[in-house]
N, C-alpha and C positions, 0 to 999 in steps of 0.2 A: 526549304530545301531538307532532303532526306537522305539516309545513308543506305537505304535498301536492305536493311536488317530488321525485319519485322518483329515487334514485341509480342504479338499474340494473334490469335484468330478471334473474330467475334461473329455475329450473326445480324443480318438485316432483318428487323422486327416488323417494318411495314414499308409500303411503297405505293405512292399515289399521284396521280396527274396534278400538275401544277403550272400554269402559265405557259404552256409550250414546252416544259420540262418535267422533271419528276421531283418529289420531296422524298427523301429516305429517312428512316430513324433506325439507328444502328446500336446494339447494346454496348454500353460504356462499361469496360473492366473496372473493377474496384480500384486499382491503383492508378487509374487515369484520373486522379483527384486535382491535378495542377492545371486543368483546362480552363478556358474563358471562351465566351462567345467571341468569334472572329479568328479564333486560332485555326491552324492548319493541321489536317491528318490525312495521311496518305492511306486511303481505302482502296486495296487490290490495285496498288499502282497509281492510283488517281488522286491528285491534291485536291481536297474538298475543304470548305470552310464552314466551321461550326456556326449554325444560325441561332441554335437555342440548346441547352441543356435540359432535359426533363427528366429529373431523377437519375434512373441508371441507363439513361439513354442519351444519345447524340443526334441532332436534327441537322440534316444537310439538304441543300437545292442542287440539283443536277440540271445544267443547261443544255441546250440543243445540241451543242458542239461536243460535249462529254458523251451524250447518248449516241451521237452519230460515230464517233472514234470506237467507242467500247462495244457498241451492240446492246447496251443495256436496256432492259424494259421491265416493266411491272412484274410480268411473268418470271423471267430468270433472276429477277434481284430477290423477291420476296423468299425469305428464310435461308438466302445464300451465305455460306461461310465467307468471310473475308478476312484478308490479312491487314493489320493496323500497325501504323508506327506515327508516333509524335515527330513534329518538326525537331530538327537539329538545334541545340542550344549553341550559341556563339562560342566558338573555342573547344566544342566538344569533340570527341573521338570520332573519327569516320572509320567504321569497321568494314563497310562495304565499299561502295564507290557513291559520288555524288548523284542523287537522283532527285530530279525536280517535280515528279508526279504529273508530266505532261506526256500522256501517252501518245505514241507514233502511229500506232496501228494494231491490229490483230493478229497473232500467230494461231496456227492450228497444230495441235499435238499430234504427231504422225508416228510417234514411238514412245514408249514407257516400259523399260525393263529393270527388274530388281536384280541386284547382284550382291550377296551378302546383306550388309545393313544400309549399303548405298542403294540410289536408283539412277538410271541414266534416262534423261528426258530429251527428246528430239522435237524440235519444234520448226514448223514450216513457216516462212515469213513472206511478206509481199515483196515482189520484186523491186519495187521503188526502194525498198531499205537494204539492198544487197551491200552497197559500198561500206555500211556502218557496221558489219559483221566479220570479224576475223579471229582466227584462233589466238587464245589467250586474251582477248577483248573482254570487255564487260558488258552486261545486258541485265536490265530489270524486267524479270516476268512476274506480272501480278504484283509489282511492288517489291520483289525480292532480288537483291543484288547477286548475280551469278557470273562465274567465270566461263566463256566459250570453249569447250575442248577441241572441237572440229566444226568445220563447215564444209557441207557437201551440197553443192548446186544451192538451191534455195532452201536449205534447212540446216539449223546448227544443233549440236548436242552439248548439254550440260550435265554435271554430275550432282545429285542431290545428296548430301550428307545426313546422317541421323538427325543432326539437330534441326536441319532444314525442314526435313519430314515431319518432326515432332512439332515444331513451332508453328509451321505454315498449312496452307490449304493445298500446297503443290502435290503432296502424296495421294491426293484423292483424284487427281486428273486422269482421264482415259483417253484412248485414241479419238480424235474428232473434236475433243474439247476445245474451246477458244480461250486464249490468254492475251491480256494486256501487254504490249511490247513498249518499252522504251529504250532507245538507243543511249549510248555513253555520250555525254555532253562534250567530252573531249574528241571522241570519234567524230561527231557531227561537225565539231570546230574545224578540224583537220579536212575532213572530205569537202565542206563548203568553200574553204579558203583555196583548195586545190581547184575545185570547180570554176570559183570566181577568176582564178588566174589563168585558167585554160581558156575560158571564154573570153577574157581580155586579150590573151595572145591571139586568139583566133580573130577577134575583130581587128587587131592591128596589122594581121597578115592580109586581110581582105581588101 
């Protein structure tokens, strides 16, 4: 479990095919000195397990489902700048919102405007996720916890403050860029419960 507050950016040093998936090696920040094999790291919004620690780098295996949902491949991963966050310690403060690292789908950047020190990011999302996004709700974009300012059709807008622009790779996004999206777990719970109750009522009335 993560908070959606990235600790830093890092770089994918290598990417290679492996058993139907991929293996990637990511540069390990010097202060990530409390890690062990088997630990979870949120890498651009995806929860990955450390398979080995090789000096100043971390090695992860990416399965077929991860590649399918994120659209990652060797070409777009190599030298990619990624947001990193270590898992939350039990009892630690949650400064963003609870993020699982289970990406729901891809969004597409359809607007990026700077206004003073801030930036406004507009992201189009798949229609199947429509019910999970609403004004003042939470969303994780490439692993970053953000508050939705507004929803227009099948796109939402968020504001990126200076600290977010400095600490993450979101400031590098361009129109047409794809981003990993994770809906808020509480939103998912509410929607799925309402959906279940509605279906039960429909079955009862038929």
